[in-house]
Steps between C-alpha positions, in 0.01 A plus 500: 500500500766627739261697721295190572809279533617724785190389690622138497346199328454436129305728270272400212263688276131461579310258279216644291246369753685645795543839334130509413406419857743762629327757278162402643639533852621852428158596367303323775720455808401263782215343302403174681444328164878493460563292810197348671594243773437126468390373844508144631362377834743270691358265765775335703822588682726739311878521529572875484875484445453227238251718309737800502784278376274359226419852379871584483569179310222582252661840435837330451350267234349769280682817389177691444425469875828681570438774243422864549442773242694820571502799266823565314488835325133520408435128439462189717739207496486154661750469780540132597648464843735212582298429813197646669321437825123535471342593829213282616257719694296352782165636618359359823118488527479241775362763737187548285182298555436242227189686385703799382820332371385420147379852435824641640706269275308604188551868590870431548517344151353818357759711683780276369374551144473875549851530646691455171874446454802727476642286219787741439645423843406139576362184333131542420353212702417423861375232734269575791397239759189569706485295823137422591575239767821317593419240230296708250654752263439678169789538253471797260744496205502826308708563189497783249405412140820670384690198634255208479189384315220273621690188387792606718285538811407130487866405460599722794240349732594141409874567535455689826330194647778269375769731640317528832497120534881485502572835667273425797703184573840667448572314177633656178257542212448194284356695208718506186623846393255706295585408140430844353468857629264779388775722352644209299159400368421859403831513307409174324162639398660825380774323297297201378467632144766629265458852370397360158229278653375784715461725195323219310255447787437873533409511131270199549319676786453818297341301221303271733329788684461725199144618450362390837294790640492600863221332690185713500448418865244761596578582864262639759695826471697661214861385467771736630769622264763294689468191723435559870697187611248391765213256455187393685547134586248227578642162599307185577484129428291307250269231625697176561266303273534750214879501548515123459269522197740749342792263552296209362391692191854615439615137508219391266591777252871425521547856627638682802304674774660817357328458162169388649467791742647755257220401257241622751673839514510500118121454495455802727744719307341416164151579631605810694709651224307386192825405328677177409870568543694593812855501630522373858813506713580176680794368697690186592689412815828546310624173646609277214678195633536327836766739632292805414206348687704527823577871457376740763457827311289673233577332165151558352496547122233666285341431164202626301226268380317597182139410574266424206126440556388546137234275353297449818703192607386237747658503843685183402650672195584810700698292750700352210564841342625649827722204574663523156536880526665474839747235381586714197565800724707290736716374214584864411543632857732792557631679810260778595734782397546349152124452469439868580762601248327292233141602564504849652855643498378854562247404772242680287224241453198563715340278595818293467488127409763463775264642763132497417389139559660217695429138589712241684467167673735472798556124535757532777587184691306465822720537810510180707656617826548273800673546834589237762233478771321806356172512302483772233187661352409824320419784743157553342303349215509691174188718481399749232665838548558828326810715506699758305742328258770606256438498125583723205217347298123515483444134578714223642371154604697232688397138567674316784539128426657264756398177319213419738244683708324822406646721228575850626417806291627856528335767283650847464326795338696827456421747774310802374362300203249276673285513808654294786205261491556426129783249568270278707228516233755412233622196697142377525458544123820300439380229740167476318674457164723228642200317649318511163809376317531198732156375395524602135847545352346494153294811580599789274642821632189698416280255696655567839304710747708799620370631833711817520614760251692820589289813461652846446428788735590866482816623668672834542807580291811565706667838449821503299835656595709730275874502563707821494770532237765461770356156593503392135864613466595311817351179352699553180815546703428183702443301180828631358679398819346149526501404132777715365261639235502868411313698369161374620159625388177510704329245275789251519421165664737411782499130417537546122806708579649187651373509859403188694333430833823547695552834322148603600595428862801730463288771339245487782777526758666803336174690453376415849815640653502810278137595562460355851213276396434124510495409131475127432669323209159360402387856438788536255399175329135598476564850361803423282546820301715783631196720543303214659774454760498875567121485549552219756752720685260793497221279627719398794596860568135606517 
């Protein structure tokens, strides 16, 4: 990668997760969901120079915090700098009366989230300190999801506090070196299986998911022909008592919180869709082993759970089924690219089992930050809120489990499919099922009360675009250039011709330049035939 090498630093290919996030960013730039700040109130004297030094030391520990993502040719690369100084920004609000400070701080957090990052030119994270009084501050740590996940944020906060303790007294860091870096872990995940084992697992997945229909999840509005990428989000917390009951029942059943809460979603899906089999995408932290647990990065891995609710099982039996199905999927886990190649190599399935439904429990370690002579607390308590999220699917549910306290829940319905208020109604329905299950785990699936069911409504059909012959020919020429395949027919599938996600990025770049449009690589993925790509170009032109 000579062009990137000339910029200095070390270059690496993007991991599957990073490339996917980069594609989302191209389609939906400056979306706050990619990088919302985590804010902590600090009560006590703060050593400004020590904090700046601690931030620099944190960047020195973790390569991903010194990484930017420039474009080389038409595709992004990781450029890992040997060193990087991360600017700590200070905002002074001491001149404001106490009655207006909190509102001003919350508004500032919104502006930080809206600002975004130029991740091609600088590391995609920042630290802002808001001074309220000489001994009261708010620390806002913001990091793009292309470089870190939720697990990493907790690590960063804890390590920043440890590094501040030594830096503020002029001492060298006493933390041991980070045992593993994001790029090295991504390479381990990519190279974990031999080619023969990868092929065997791909065959297993094809057989395992064979015959499972798409979920007949009747939305409030008709499904679009391609995903819209955004979602309506409702996030809240479960009642503390119910949360502890869920943990207790999980223990009694010899199960995980994952299986116990997933079973409640399974009840809703079975009743909403009037079917007994589903494929549901799930994920793991991707951190297998003590060293991997200390990685700041995005090592998340994906799997598909085959959900079976046949025979009107009890909730107890459903928990067992889901636990066994998840373990079976975990034992056959593949890198995302290999999973796509096994299940939907031409990106033709719609709805896709890799996109339609999702469920995950994020049991990230709770951050335990402490600073000398400073009391730390969250800026605000977690209250229910709605926002626009990112999702290719129709439904994605996340449970946040810290081991104690209330369980968090984040429900995402695909934008344009459901009314914005539907997510909140669905969360209430899930909560009701969980509450019933706690008092009667031997209750059968059909006996649960379901308080909400999506109802279809009429919607207008969007007009279609017809590409000119010259656009079609330009797409053929771009395919021939990127894949080295010629001749190419309109009905040919870009991915079945040998294209991959990185090739789709190159295609989008070439066609965007040629036609002076902003064509995203996701549009190439979601309309994978030559003519479909030409239609996407024509749509952008119009």
